[in-house]
C-alpha positions in Angstrom: 14.2 19.6 8.2 14.8 16.1 6.9 14.2 13.3 9.5 14.5 9.8 9.5 11.7 7.4 11.3 12.1 3.8 12.0 9.5 1.1 11.7 9.5 -2.9 12.1 7.3 -5.5 10.9 7.2 -9.2 10.5 8.9 -10.8 7.8 9.7 -14.3 6.4 9.5 -17.0 9.1 8.4 -14.4 11.5 11.8 -12.9 11.6 11.7 -9.0 12.0 12.5 -6.7 9.2 13.7 -3.2 10.3 13.5 -0.2 8.1 13.5 3.5 8.1 11.7 6.4 6.3 13.6 9.6 5.4 11.7 12.7 4.4 11.3 16.3 4.8 8.8 17.1 7.7 7.6 20.2 5.7 6.3 18.1 2.9 4.5 15.1 4.4 2.6 14.1 1.1 5.6 13.2 -1.3 6.0 10.3 -3.7 7.7 7.1 -2.2 11.0 5.5 -3.3 11.6 2.0 -1.8 15.1 0.6 -1.9 16.1 -3.2 -1.7 19.7 -3.9 -0.8 21.8 -6.4 -2.4 23.3 -9.8 -1.4 25.6 -9.3 1.8 24.3 -5.7 2.0 21.9 -3.9 4.4 20.0 -0.6 4.5 22.9 1.4 6.4 25.7 0.0 4.4 28.0 2.9 3.1 26.5 5.9 1.7 22.6 4.6 1.8 21.7 7.2 4.5 23.2 10.0 2.2 21.3 8.5 -0.7 18.2 8.8 1.5 18.8 12.2 2.3 19.4 13.3 -1.3 15.9 12.1 -2.3 14.2 13.4 0.8 15.8 16.8 0.0 14.4 16.6 -3.6 10.8 15.9 -2.8 10.6 12.1 -2.0 9.9 9.9 0.8 12.8 7.3 0.9 12.1 3.8 2.5 14.7 1.3 3.0 14.7 -1.9 5.2 16.8 -4.8 6.1 15.7 -8.1 4.4 14.7 -10.5 7.5 17.5 -12.9 6.7 20.1 -10.3 5.5 22.1 -11.5 8.7 22.2 -8.1 10.1 20.8 -8.4 13.9 17.8 -6.4 15.0 19.8 -5.1 18.2 23.1 -4.4 16.4 22.3 -3.6 12.8 25.7 -2.4 12.0 27.1 -5.3 9.8 26.3 -8.8 8.7 27.1 -10.8 11.8 24.1 -13.2 12.2 25.4 -16.1 10.3 22.5 -18.5 11.1 20.2 -16.1 9.6 22.2 -15.3 6.6 22.8 -19.0 6.1 18.9 -19.9 6.0 17.9 -17.1 3.6 16.2 -18.0 0.4 15.1 -15.8 -2.9 11.5 -16.6 -1.9 12.1 -15.3 1.6 13.4 -12.1 0.2 10.4 -11.6 -2.0 8.2 -12.2 1.1 9.8 -9.4 2.7 9.6 -6.9 -0.3 5.9 -7.9 -0.3 5.5 -7.1 3.5 7.2 -3.9 3.1 4.7 -2.9 0.2 1.8 -4.0 2.3 3.0 -1.8 5.0 3.3 0.9 2.6 -0.1 0.6 1.2 -1.8 0.6 4.7 0.2 3.6 5.8 -0.2 5.8 3.0 -3.3 4.4 1.1 -4.2 1.7 -1.3 -3.6 4.0 -4.3 -0.2 4.9 -3.4 2.4 4.0 -6.1 5.9 3.1 -5.2 9.0 4.0 -7.2 11.1 1.0 -6.5 15.1 0.9 -6.6 17.1 -2.3 -6.3 20.8 -2.8 -6.1 22.6 -6.1 -7.3 20.6 -9.0 -6.0 18.0 -6.4 -4.8 17.8 -5.4 -8.5 17.0 -8.8 -9.3 14.2 -9.1 -6.8 12.8 -5.7 -7.8 12.5 -6.8 -11.4 10.5 -9.8 -10.4 8.4 -7.7 -8.1 7.8 -5.0 -10.8 6.5 -7.7 -13.4 4.2 -8.9 -11.0 2.8 -5.9 -8.8 0.8 -3.4 -9.8 1.7 -1.1 -6.9 5.1 -0.3 -8.6 5.0 2.9 -10.5 8.6 2.9 -12.1 11.6 0.7 -11.6 15.0 1.6 -11.2 17.9 -1.1 -11.0 21.7 -0.3 -9.9 24.2 -3.0 -11.0 21.6 -5.6 -11.2 22.1 -9.4 -11.8 20.1 -11.2 -14.1 20.6 -14.7 -12.6 20.3 -15.6 -8.9 22.7 -18.6 -9.7 25.3 -15.8 -10.7 26.3 -15.3 -6.9 28.1 -18.4 -6.7 30.3 -20.9 -9.0 28.4 -23.5 -10.9 30.9 -26.1 -9.8 30.0 -25.4 -6.1 26.6 -26.8 -6.4 27.3 -30.7 -6.3 29.4 -30.2 -3.2 26.6 -27.9 -1.9 24.0 -30.8 -2.2 26.4 -33.2 -0.6 27.3 -31.1 2.2 24.2 -29.0 2.6 26.1 -26.0 2.8 28.9 -23.9 1.1 30.6 -20.8 2.0 31.1 -17.5 0.1 33.8 -15.0 1.2 32.9 -11.5 2.3 35.4 -9.6 0.2 35.6 -6.6 2.8 35.9 -8.8 5.9 37.5 -11.9 4.3 35.0 -13.8 6.6 33.7 -17.2 5.3 29.8 -16.6 5.0 27.4 -20.0 5.0 24.9 -20.5 2.7 22.4 -23.7 3.4 21.4 -25.7 0.5 17.8 -24.7 1.1 18.8 -21.5 -1.1 19.6 -23.7 -4.2 16.6 -25.8 -3.7 14.4 -22.9 -3.5 15.8 -21.6 -7.0 15.2 -25.1 -8.6 11.8 -25.7 -7.1 10.8 -22.3 -8.1 12.7 -21.8 -11.4 9.9 -20.2 -13.4 8.9 -17.8 -10.8 12.4 -16.8 -9.8 13.6 -16.3 -13.5 14.9 -12.7 -13.6 15.3 -12.4 -17.4 11.9 -13.8 -17.9 10.3 -11.5 -15.5 12.3 -8.6 -17.3 10.4 -9.4 -20.5 7.2 -8.7 -18.6 7.9 -5.3 -17.0 5.5 -3.1 -18.6 6.5 0.1 -16.5 9.3 2.7 -16.9 12.5 1.2 -16.2 15.9 2.7 -15.9 18.7 0.3 -15.9 22.0 2.0 -14.5 25.2 0.0 -14.4 28.9 1.0 -14.0 31.5 -0.3 -16.8 34.1 -1.1 -14.3 31.8 -3.3 -12.3 33.8 -6.6 -11.4 31.2 -8.3 -9.5 28.3 -8.0 -12.1 29.8 -7.1 -15.5 28.0 -4.4 -17.7 27.1 -6.9 -20.1 24.4 -8.1 -17.6 22.8 -4.9 -17.9 22.9 -5.3 -21.7 21.1 -8.6 -21.3 18.4 -7.0 -19.1 18.0 -4.2 -21.7 17.6 -6.6 -24.4 15.3 -8.6 -22.8 12.9 -5.5 -22.3 13.5 -2.9 -25.2 11.1 -0.5 -23.3 13.6 -0.1 -20.8 16.5 2.5 -20.8 20.1 1.8 -20.1 22.6 4.4 -18.6 26.3 3.4 -18.5 28.2 5.0 -15.6 31.9 5.5 -16.9 34.6 4.1 -14.6 31.9 3.0 -11.9 32.3 0.1 -9.9 29.5 -2.1 -8.4 28.8 0.4 -5.5 29.4 3.5 -7.6 32.5 4.7 -5.3 30.8 3.9 -2.0 32.6 2.0 0.7 31.8 0.5 4.1 32.1 2.1 6.3 31.6 5.5 4.4 32.7 8.7 6.5 32.4 11.5 4.0 29.4 14.0 4.7 28.9 14.0 0.8 28.1 11.4 -1.7 30.7 9.8 -3.8 30.9 11.7 -7.2 29.7 8.5 -9.4 27.0 7.8 -6.7 25.7 11.3 -6.9 25.7 11.1 -10.7 23.4 7.9 -10.4 21.2 9.8 -8.1 21.0 12.7 -10.5 20.0 10.2 -13.4 17.3 8.7 -11.1 15.7 12.0 -10.2 15.4 13.1 -14.0 13.9 9.8 -14.5 11.5 10.1 -11.5 10.4 13.4 -12.9 9.5 12.6 -16.4 5.8 12.0 -17.2 
C-alpha cells in the first residue's frame, strides 16, 4: 500500500518547513527522490501528490516540502496566503531550506544515502546550484527550470524596488498582488557569484536531465537550451505542446495525471533507471 507520512523541521530564520514522504510500505528501502517546488508554488499544488504516488508505485521514496518562506501557512497549507513570509523570502533562505531537508534525509536514512533531485521552475534553479555543490546528490532532473533568478521580475522594476523597498508580482491564478521585499534583490546582488545558475550549471558533474515544454510562456524553451549549452553532459528533452506545468492546474481534481505530466514522469523514471 502506498502511504504518505509527514515531517517538519526548522528552516531559514527558524520558520517551519513542513513536508511529506510518499512510499510503498512493502518496499521500505527504496531510492529517494526529493522535489523542490517553484516560485508561488508549494508541495500540494496541482498534481504534485499524484506525481508522488506515481514514483512511489515505481519503487521510489518521494519527498516534497514547502520552502519555509513560500507563504504557505503551516496551519492551513492549501495556498500561498502568508504574504509577510512570502515577501521576506530570499534565494539564500531557500537554499538553506533545501540543505536542511537534505540533512534531514541524511540523518533519517544514513550518511551514504544518495538523493535524486527534481526541481521545478525556480526550484530548478535552486536544484542546479545544489547539485553543483553537494555530493549527496545522485542525479539531477529539472522541469521548466529558470537560468537566472532575476528573470522572475522585470528589470525596470528594480529602481522602484530599491526606492520603495517593495514591489508586487501578480498571481496569475488568483490575480492577487503579492509583495516582494527588496531583501530578495539585495541577496542576489550580494551573493551574485554563489547564486549564478548558469555558472553552477557548468559545474554539475552528475547525470542531469533537462525537461522543458515548447509551449512554456513563463520560462521559454530557449532557457532550457541555454542550460544544456552550459553543460554539454546534460540531456535535454523537449515535451511537445507542454506548458510550464505540463497540463496541471490548481486545484487539480482528476485522479489521473495530466497526459503531458505523465509523459514527463515516464521520461524521469527511465533516466533514473539508467546506470
